[in-house]
N, C-alpha and C positions, 0 to 999 in steps of 0.2 A: 775765794779761793782758786789757788793754780796763774792770776794776775800777775805780769811778771811786773817788776818794777825797776829803774834805772840809778844806781847808787852811788854816792861817790862819797869819797870821807879826803874830798883835797881844800884845803885851806877852810877845814870843818870846826865851825865852835858848835856846840850846842845850845837851842833857843827854841825859848818858850814856843808851843803850839807845830815845832817841827814835827814831821813824820819819821820814825829813825826806824832800824832796822840795828836788832841788838843779840850778843848772848844774854844766856841765863842758865844756872848749873841746873833749872829746870828741864819740866817737856824734852825729856829726851835728846836736848844737845839742839832740837833742833830750834833755826833764827825765830823770833818773834818781830813782828812789827806793831809798833805801840806809836799813840804823839805823844812828844815832851807836854807833858801839864805846867810842870814847876819845876824850876832851877833851882839849885845853892841855895840857899837863902830866903826861899817865897816857903808862905806857909798853904796848903790845900784843908778844905773844908768842905767837905758834899750836902746838902740835907738835902736825906731821900726822898723826904716828905714831897717835896714842890722838885726833885729831882737836875735839884743846881750843883754844880761844881764851883767854888771862892779859893778865890786864891790872890793872896795878902788882903782879903774879907772883900773882894768885889767881883761879883759875880763873871764868869765868862759867857760870853757869844760864842756859841759853838754852833752853826749854822750845819757843817760838817757831820756831825753826829746821825746816828739813826733813829735813835729817839733819847730821851730823856735820860736821869741816868735815878735809876731805883734799886737797882742791885748794891747789898752791903759788899758781898767777899766777908775779910775780916777785917774791913775797915771799923776803927774803934773811937776816932772824934779826929781835930786836927791833926796835921803834919806836919813837921818842922822839918823841911829838903835838908839835909847837914851837906857843906860844902864839897862839891868835887859830884854830886849825887843829881840825878832827876827822879821824881814821881810822871809814870808815865800814864795815859788810858787809851785805849782800844779806841776807837768813834765809833763800832757798835758795844755801847757799852754794857748792858743786860745781858750779854753774848759774849763777854769777852774777859782774859785774865789777863789783868794788869796788876799794877801798885795798890791797887786797894788789896789784893792777895799774899798772905804772905811766902803765900809760891815764886811770888815775883817782890811784893817789897818796893823799896827805890831801888834804884838799879848804877851802879857804880858807873857814870859817865863814861870812862875808860873801855867797859864793855859796849858801847856802841862804838857799832862796825862802821857806819856813814847813815847818810841824810836819803830818801829818797825825793828823786826830782823828779821824776817820768814815770807815769800807771804808762802799763800795755795790757790791754783787758783779753784774754788768753781763753779764761775757764767761761761754761756757761753759766747765768744768773742764776743762782739759787737762792730759796727763801732761807726763811730763820733754820729751818729743820733739815734746811742739806740739800731739796728735794728740787730737781731742774725745774726752774720756771719761765726758761728765754734761751735766748742765745746769746752771743756776746752783747754788751754795755757798750758801744762803741762809746758812747754820750761821755764813758767816764774815762774815756782816750786824753792823757795832757797831763799839764800839771799835776801834782800833788794838792793838792789847798791846803794854805794854811791861814 
């Protein structure tokens, strides 16, 4: 929370693994920051027992996630992402509202404001409960990992 991102939409085409900033009709108009897991024409399935996300039948290599994906939200099974839409997930998977939730669902790519290119840590480090556990995490400064 409170970290700053440098974002650009110049010459941008949405790609899998991009971290994007987008608008939704939920969350009181707040912007969401999520990772694009799949784009139009791809399928997404999740094995919640193993915590693995599959795109087009292949497991994603997700070194950037905080933990494996065990929380189902409203996800009912394999999703075919319509053309012009994206399936997004937060990197903190078990504490994120994303395309697994009916509140977000698949996102019209026209709602994407841009891709995050640079992370600047501003806030203090917090745990999953929002409790402060340290100062700024300068190790996170730099490009957003894809």
